[in-house]
C-alpha positions as CSV (number, residue, x, y, z in Angstrom):
1,X,99.7,100.3,78.5
2,X,100.5,103.8,79.5
3,X,102.6,104.6,82.6
4,X,99.4,105.9,84.3
5,X,97.3,102.8,83.5
6,X,100.3,100.7,84.8
7,X,100.3,102.7,88.0
8,X,96.6,102.5,88.4
9,X,96.8,98.6,87.8
10,X,99.5,98.5,90.4
11,X,97.5,100.5,92.9
12,X,94.6,98.0,92.6
13,X,96.9,95.2,93.2
14,X,98.3,96.9,96.2
15,X,94.6,97.2,97.5
16,X,94.2,93.4,96.9
17,X,97.4,92.8,99.0
18,X,96.2,95.0,101.8
19,X,92.9,93.1,101.9
20,X,94.8,89.7,101.9
21,X,97.1,91.0,104.8
22,X,94.0,92.0,106.7
23,X,92.4,88.5,106.1
24,X,95.7,86.9,107.2
25,X,95.7,89.1,110.4
26,X,92.3,88.4,111.4
27,X,92.9,84.6,110.9
28,X,96.1,84.7,113.0
29,X,94.3,86.6,115.8
30,X,91.2,84.6,115.9
31,X,92.8,81.1,115.3
32,X,96.2,81.6,116.9
33,X,97.9,79.2,114.4
34,X,99.5,79.3,111.1
35,X,97.1,79.8,108.3
36,X,95.8,77.1,106.0
37,X,97.2,76.4,102.6
38,X,94.3,78.2,100.7
39,X,95.1,81.5,102.3
40,X,98.9,80.9,101.6
41,X,98.4,80.0,98.0
42,X,96.3,83.2,97.6
43,X,99.2,85.1,98.9
44,X,101.8,83.2,96.7
45,X,99.6,84.0,93.6
46,X,99.0,87.6,94.5
47,X,103.0,88.1,95.0
48,X,103.4,86.6,91.5
49,X,101.0,89.2,90.1
50,X,103.0,91.9,92.1
51,X,106.2,91.0,90.3
52,X,104.4,91.2,86.9
53,X,103.0,94.6,87.9
54,X,106.4,95.9,88.9
55,X,107.8,94.6,85.5
56,X,105.0,96.4,83.6
57,X,105.6,99.7,85.6
58,X,109.3,99.6,84.7
59,X,108.6,98.9,81.1
60,X,105.9,101.7,81.0
61,X,108.2,104.2,82.4
62,X,111.0,103.4,80.1
63,X,108.6,103.8,77.1
64,X,107.2,107.0,78.6
65,X,110.7,108.6,78.4
66,X,112.1,111.5,80.4
67,X,110.2,114.4,78.9
68,X,106.7,112.9,80.0
69,X,108.0,112.1,83.4
70,X,108.8,115.8,83.9
71,X,105.2,116.8,82.9
72,X,103.4,114.3,85.2
73,X,99.7,115.3,85.7
74,X,98.2,115.6,89.0
75,X,96.1,112.5,88.9
76,X,99.3,110.3,88.3
77,X,100.9,112.0,91.2
78,X,97.9,111.2,93.3
79,X,97.7,107.7,92.3
80,X,101.4,107.4,93.1
81,X,100.8,108.8,96.6
82,X,98.1,106.6,97.2
83,X,100.1,103.5,96.1
84,X,102.9,104.6,98.4
85,X,100.5,104.9,101.3
86,X,98.9,101.5,100.7
87,X,102.4,99.8,100.5
88,X,103.2,101.3,103.8
89,X,100.0,99.9,105.3
90,X,100.7,96.5,103.8
91,X,104.2,96.5,105.2
92,X,103.0,97.4,108.7
93,X,100.4,94.5,108.6
94,X,102.9,92.1,107.2
95,X,105.4,92.9,110.1
96,X,102.5,92.4,112.6
97,X,101.6,89.1,110.9
98,X,105.2,88.0,111.0
99,X,105.3,88.5,114.7
100,X,102.1,86.7,115.1
101,X,103.3,83.8,113.0
102,X,106.5,83.6,115.1
103,X,104.6,83.7,118.4
104,X,102.1,81.0,117.3
105,X,104.7,78.8,115.8
106,X,106.8,78.8,118.9
107,X,103.7,78.1,121.0
108,X,103.9,81.3,123.1
109,X,100.6,82.1,124.6
110,X,99.1,85.5,124.2
111,X,98.6,87.7,127.4
112,X,94.9,87.1,127.1
113,X,95.2,83.4,127.1
114,X,94.9,82.0,130.7
115,X,98.0,80.0,131.6
116,X,98.0,77.0,133.8
117,X,99.8,77.9,137.1
118,X,102.8,75.9,137.9
119,X,102.8,74.2,141.3
120,X,105.6,75.4,143.7
121,X,108.5,73.0,144.2
122,X,108.4,70.8,147.2
123,X,110.4,71.8,150.2
124,X,112.6,68.8,149.9
125,X,113.6,69.7,146.4
126,X,114.5,73.2,147.3
127,X,116.7,71.9,150.2
128,X,118.5,69.4,147.7
129,X,119.2,72.4,145.4
130,X,120.6,74.6,148.1
131,X,122.9,71.7,149.4
132,X,124.1,71.1,146.0
133,X,125.1,74.7,145.2
134,X,126.4,75.7,148.6
């Protein structure tokens, strides 16, 4: 596999990661809970494929040698820029998903969710607190 082919394969994998991050984001926003195991399993498998892709990229670049890296064609540079942009998008979505996961795992309500008003304390309770701390 040439380095350009490995890079193209890596870009398509980044697109899959982005689609999965979007799916996870939609799930978190709609259901306000931790995703089910099928979604988590898809993520785990895709991350395994990402590791393989990174190893293939390293191997293809090592085989290509320094002379061919100096003469990169424009299509390779374009693929590289698209992959970088997609990775940034995935990282942004992943950070948002982590924040949503943290919020929902701690049971924090979203601002749109109506909260149950807490009843005011009885005057006798307030009087007891004041007497204790004065």
